[in-house]
C-alpha positions in Angstrom: 0.0 0.0 0.0 1.5 3.4 -0.9 1.7 6.1 1.6 -1.1 8.3 0.1 -3.6 5.4 0.2 -2.5 4.5 3.7 -2.9 8.1 5.0 -6.3 8.4 3.3 -7.5 5.2 5.0 -6.1 6.3 8.3 -8.0 9.6 8.1 -11.2 7.8 7.4 -10.6 5.5 10.4 -9.9 8.4 12.8 -13.1 10.1 11.5 -15.0 6.9 12.5 -13.4 7.0 15.9 -14.3 10.6 16.4 -18.0 9.8 15.5 -18.2 7.0 18.0 -15.3 7.3 20.5 -16.7 4.9 23.1 -17.0 2.1 20.6 -13.4 2.4 19.6 -11.7 3.7 22.8 -13.7 2.0 25.5 -13.4 4.6 28.2 -13.5 8.0 26.6 -10.6 9.5 28.5 -7.5 11.6 27.5 -5.4 8.6 28.3 -7.2 6.4 25.9 -7.1 9.1 23.2 -3.4 9.6 23.7 -2.8 5.9 23.5 -4.8 5.8 20.3 -2.6 8.7 19.0 0.5 6.6 19.9 -0.9 3.9 17.6 -1.3 6.4 14.8 2.3 7.6 15.3 3.6 3.9 15.3 1.6 3.0 12.2 2.9 6.0 10.3 6.5 5.4 11.4 6.3 1.8 10.3 5.4 3.0 6.8 8.1 5.6 6.7 5.8 8.6 7.3 7.3 11.1 9.7 5.0 13.1 11.9 7.3 16.1 12.5 6.9 18.6 15.3 6.1 21.1 12.7 3.2 19.1 11.4 1.9 18.4 14.9 2.2 22.0 15.8 0.5 23.2 12.6 -2.4 20.9 13.3 -2.8 22.0 16.9 -2.5 25.7 16.0 -5.1 25.4 13.3 -7.5 24.2 15.9 -6.5 27.0 18.3 -4.2 25.0 20.6 -0.5 24.7 21.3 1.2 21.4 20.8 3.4 20.4 23.7 4.6 17.6 25.8 1.1 16.9 27.1 -0.1 16.5 23.6 -2.1 19.6 24.0 -4.2 18.3 26.8 -3.1 20.7 29.5 -4.3 23.9 27.7 -7.6 22.2 27.0 -8.1 21.4 30.6 -7.1 25.0 31.5 -9.9 26.2 29.2 -12.4 24.0 31.1 -13.0 21.3 28.5 -14.5 18.0 29.8 -12.7 14.7 29.2 -15.1 13.9 26.3 -14.5 17.3 24.7 -10.7 16.9 25.0 -10.9 13.5 23.4 -12.9 15.0 20.5 -10.4 17.8 20.1 -7.5 15.3 20.1 -9.2 13.2 17.5 -10.0 16.2 15.3 -6.4 17.4 15.7 -5.2 14.0 14.6 -7.4 14.2 11.5 -5.9 17.7 10.7 -2.4 16.4 11.3 -3.0 13.5 8.8 -4.6 15.9 6.3 -1.4 18.0 6.4 0.7 14.8 5.9 -1.5 13.8 3.0 -1.1 17.3 1.4 2.7 16.9 1.7 2.6 13.5 0.1 0.6 15.0 -2.9 3.1 17.8 -3.4 
């Protein structure tokens, strides 16, 4: 499978998870979402797709957050988001991140 096809399939899967997080994550917590994100990073790495700090930061910034060591969770908590809202933001951020990767692969 080429990288463009893989990233497109991964975007669709993360969209499904965002629509029904409890079905895919079990407990809808930041820990489960960050663990899921780790799986995304591992899958991309296994296929030679680098998720750079620049891409991660661009994705977070486009959604109004700063990307940091907490994966962006701490600022979301400081803004009063619930666990479920944070999970949703993390998943939407992951979609944006993958869209940026896909755009780079097309270039």
